[in-house]
N, C-alpha and C positions, 0 to 999 in steps of 0.2 A: 642852221646847219653850217658847219665850217666849209668854206669854199674859197678858191683863189680867183674865181670869176668876178668881174665887176658886175653890178646890177644890170647894166645895159646888155650884157652878154648872157644873162640867165634866161632859162625857160620860165614860163609863168608859174609852174609849180615851185621852182627854185626861188622865185622872186617873192612868193607869198610870205614866208617867215621873215624875210628881210624887210618887207613893207610893214608887217605887223610891228616889228621892233621899232621902225622909224615912226609909226603912227602913235605909239604909246604916249609920248610927250604932248601930242596935240589933242588926244581924246578928251582930257578933262575940260577943254574949252569948246571943242567942236563935236564931241560925241563920236560914236562909231559911224562916221558919215563920209560922204564924198569929199567934204572940205578937209577932213583930217587925212583922208587917203591922198588927196592931191598935194597937201603940204608935205606928207611923207615922201611922195614921189619927187618933189622938188629937192628935198633934203638929200636924197641918194642919187640924184642926177638922171632920172628917167622921165619920160613924158607922162603927164597925167593920164593920157589916153591909154598908155600901156598899163598903168596901175589899175585903171578901171576894168581892163580886160582880165586882170587877175581875180577880180571880185565882181563879176557881173551881177551876182545876186544881192549885192549891197551888204548891209550891216550883219545879216545872219551869216553870210559866208565869211565875213571878217572875224566874227566870234568863233566860228568853227575852226578857222586857222589859228586864232589866238589860243584857243584851248588845246589844240593839237601841239602847238609849240610849247606851251607850259607843261603839258604832260611829258613831252620829250625831254625838256630840261630837267624835270624831276627824275626821270629814269636815268639820265646821264650822270647826275650827281650821286644817286644811290646805288648804282650798279657796281658795288665794291664788295670784297670779301668781308670787311667789317660789318657792312649792312646785312649781308646774307647770314652772318653768325648770330644775329639778334633773334629774340623770340618773336613770334607772330604779332603779339600785341605791340611790341616795341617797333616792329617794322611798319605796321599800319599807322601808328601814331607819328613816327618820324616822317613817313611819306606825306601825310597831310600837313604836318608842320612845315616841311621843306617846301611844299607847293605854295603855301601862304607866305613864307619868308621870301621866296623868290619873287613873289608878286608885290612885296611891300614897297619897292621904289615907285610903283605905278598904281598905288591903291585907288586913286580917284578914277583911273581908267577902268579898273576892275569893278568899281562901284557902278560906273556907267554901263558896263557889260551886264551886271546883275539886273539893273533896272530895265535894260532892253530885253533881256531874256524873260523877265517877269510879265511882259506884255502877252496877251492871249494868243496872238498870231505866232508867237515863238515858243509856245508851250511844248510842242513835240521836239523842237530843236534843243530846248533846255534839258528835257529828259534824256535825249540822246547824248548830249555832251557830258551831263552828270554821270551817266552810266559808263561812258568811255573812260572818264577819269577814275571812277571806282574800279573799273576793270584793270587799269594800269596799276593802281595801288595794290590790288590783290595779286596780280601777276608778279609784281616786284616782291611781294611777300612770299612768293613760291607756291601760291595756290594752284593746284592742278585739277580741282574738282570739276566733274562734268555732269553731275547729277543736280538735284534740286538745290544743294548747297551752293553750287556755282552762282545761282541766281539770288538766293537769299543773302549770301555774303556781300554781293555787289549792291543789292538794295540797301542793306544796312550801312555799308561804307558810303554810298551816295548820300544817305540821310545824315550821317555824321559829318561828312565833308560840307554839305550844304548848310547845316546848322552852324558849324564852326566858322564857315566863311561869313555868314551874316553877322555873327557875334564879332568876329575880327574886324569887319568893316567899320564897326562903331566902337571899337575898343581904343581908349586913349590911355590905358595903363602903361606903366614903365616897361619897355621892352615887350609890350603886349602880353605880359605875364598872365593877365586874366584870361586871354584867349587860350593859352596853353593849359591852364587849369580846367577851363571849360572842355577842351578837347579830351583831356585825361578822363574827365567824368563821363563823357559820352562814350569813349572807347571802353571804359569799365562796364557801362550798361550793355554794350554790344557783346562783350566777352561773356557776360552773365547769360545773355540770350543764347549764345552759341553753346554754353554748357548745358542749358536746360532743354534745348530743342529736341534732343534725342531721348528725353526721359518720358515723354507722354505716351508714345506708342512703340511697341516692339517693331523691329525692322520689317517684318512681313506685313504689318498693318499700316506702315507709312505710305502716303500717296506716292505713286511713281510718276514723275513728270514725263518720262519716256512713253509710258503706257497711255497717259492722258493725250499727249501729242499724236500718238498713233491712232487714237480714237477720233481725233479731229480729221486725220487724213483718210481713214477708212471708216465708213459708216457702220454702226452697230446694227446687225440684223435682228429682226424679230421685234 
């Protein structure tokens, strides 16, 4: 986030994205580790101890901040009238592509992040960060659904983003053209699912997520 403050004058929350940016060149060599964090601290002129205070939880907290920063950058670039004029399919496709294109200068750092999140102890964190990115993508696309579609759309977007991310990490085609073709195919699959979802049951027979959650809260008598 743009600020006129020097890193030494920032709060810990303000410092987090600055540290993440400064860490990225070091992560390919040191991973999402204290060593990379301390190298970042040195490069921006703050004490290593201050940097450690910003991420007391270690690598998981660093990845949380990195993902939040990447989501914010994606939103900042796409929050334009031209983007809002696109069709939904185009919005979702462009959001995922933009997210990956912005990450391209630090592809190895992202690979390290994916490897860390793949570890069993980070399974819940990985799911939460994936969902948050999918939510950002759909909110950018103008989605305001609050029913079951809210959840199904985000689950599908998370799956598409995750699959495309893994493909992109190993893509050596010119201008990563193969990744964008892969993304287009996956988005096409999602749009077909969206078209077909409502055809199986009439509205009155479709499951109500609200009713289901209400039953969890209030026991059924009898």
